[in-house]
C-alpha positions as CSV (number, residue, x, y, z in Angstrom):
1,M,83.1,66.7,104.4
2,P,84.8,69.9,103.1
3,N,86.7,69.6,99.9
4,A,88.1,73.2,99.7
5,R,89.9,75.6,102.0
6,A,90.9,79.2,101.3
7,H,93.0,81.5,103.4
8,V,92.1,85.0,102.3
9,E,93.8,88.4,103.1
10,I,91.8,91.5,102.1
11,T,93.3,95.0,101.9
12,G,91.8,98.4,101.4
13,T,89.3,100.3,103.5
14,V,88.0,97.1,105.1
15,Q,88.1,97.9,108.9
16,G,85.4,100.1,110.5
17,V,83.0,99.4,107.6
18,G,81.2,96.3,108.9
19,F,83.3,93.9,106.8
20,R,83.6,91.1,109.4
21,F,79.9,91.2,110.3
22,S,78.9,91.3,106.7
23,C,81.2,88.3,106.1
24,L,79.6,86.4,108.9
25,R,76.2,87.1,107.5
26,E,77.3,86.1,104.0
27,A,78.9,82.8,105.3
28,G,75.5,82.0,106.9
29,K,73.9,81.9,103.4
30,H,76.2,78.9,102.5
31,T,75.3,75.7,104.3
32,T,78.8,74.1,104.2
33,I,81.0,77.1,105.1
34,T,83.0,77.0,108.3
35,G,86.0,79.0,109.4
36,W,86.6,82.5,110.7
37,V,87.2,86.2,109.9
38,R,89.2,88.8,111.8
39,N,90.8,92.2,111.5
40,T,94.6,92.3,111.2
41,W,97.1,94.7,112.8
42,D,97.9,96.4,109.5
43,G,94.3,97.5,108.7
44,G,93.3,94.5,106.6
45,V,90.9,91.6,107.1
46,E,91.9,87.9,107.2
47,A,89.6,85.0,106.8
48,V,89.6,81.2,106.4
49,F,86.7,79.5,104.5
50,E,86.3,75.8,104.4
51,G,83.5,73.8,102.8
52,D,82.1,72.8,99.4
53,R,84.4,74.2,96.7
54,K,81.6,76.2,95.0
55,E,80.6,77.8,98.3
56,V,84.2,78.6,99.2
57,E,84.7,80.1,95.7
58,A,81.5,82.2,96.3
59,M,82.9,83.5,99.6
60,V,86.2,84.4,98.0
61,A,84.3,86.2,95.2
62,W,82.3,88.1,97.8
63,C,85.5,89.2,99.5
64,H,86.4,91.1,96.3
65,E,83.4,93.3,96.8
66,G,82.6,93.1,100.6
67,P,79.9,95.3,102.1
68,V,78.8,98.5,100.3
69,S,80.8,100.7,102.6
70,A,84.1,98.8,101.9
71,D,86.7,99.8,99.4
72,V,88.5,96.5,98.6
73,R,91.8,97.0,96.8
74,K,93.3,93.6,96.9
75,V,92.4,90.0,97.8
76,D,95.2,87.4,98.2
77,V,94.0,83.8,98.2
78,D,96.0,80.8,99.4
79,W,94.2,77.5,98.6
80,Q,95.0,74.9,101.2
81,K,94.0,71.4,102.1
82,P,90.9,71.3,104.3
83,T,91.5,70.4,108.0
84,E,87.9,70.0,109.2
85,E,88.9,71.8,112.4
86,F,85.9,74.2,112.5
87,K,82.4,73.6,113.8
88,G,80.9,76.8,112.3
89,F,81.9,80.3,111.1
90,N,82.8,83.0,113.5
91,I,84.5,86.4,114.1
92,R,87.8,86.1,115.8
93,P,89.2,89.0,118.0
């Protein structure tokens, strides 16, 4: 049962650098993480992470760095109540 949920918005050079695929790979390292990641219309990346609080915090921390080719300038985090609506972690169009 997840006990944390974070809605994250990442800005900087985060599209066209493999951010979403790296995020998917990173989420796979955490056994409780569910949710999604996608590009936004304004050039950013948006994600929702749900799971064990320590694992959600680890994903949020990862977003501050992202893949090597990214230049993350800002990460906004909105902590929310878990909804348990996700079955896994995926990339959304």
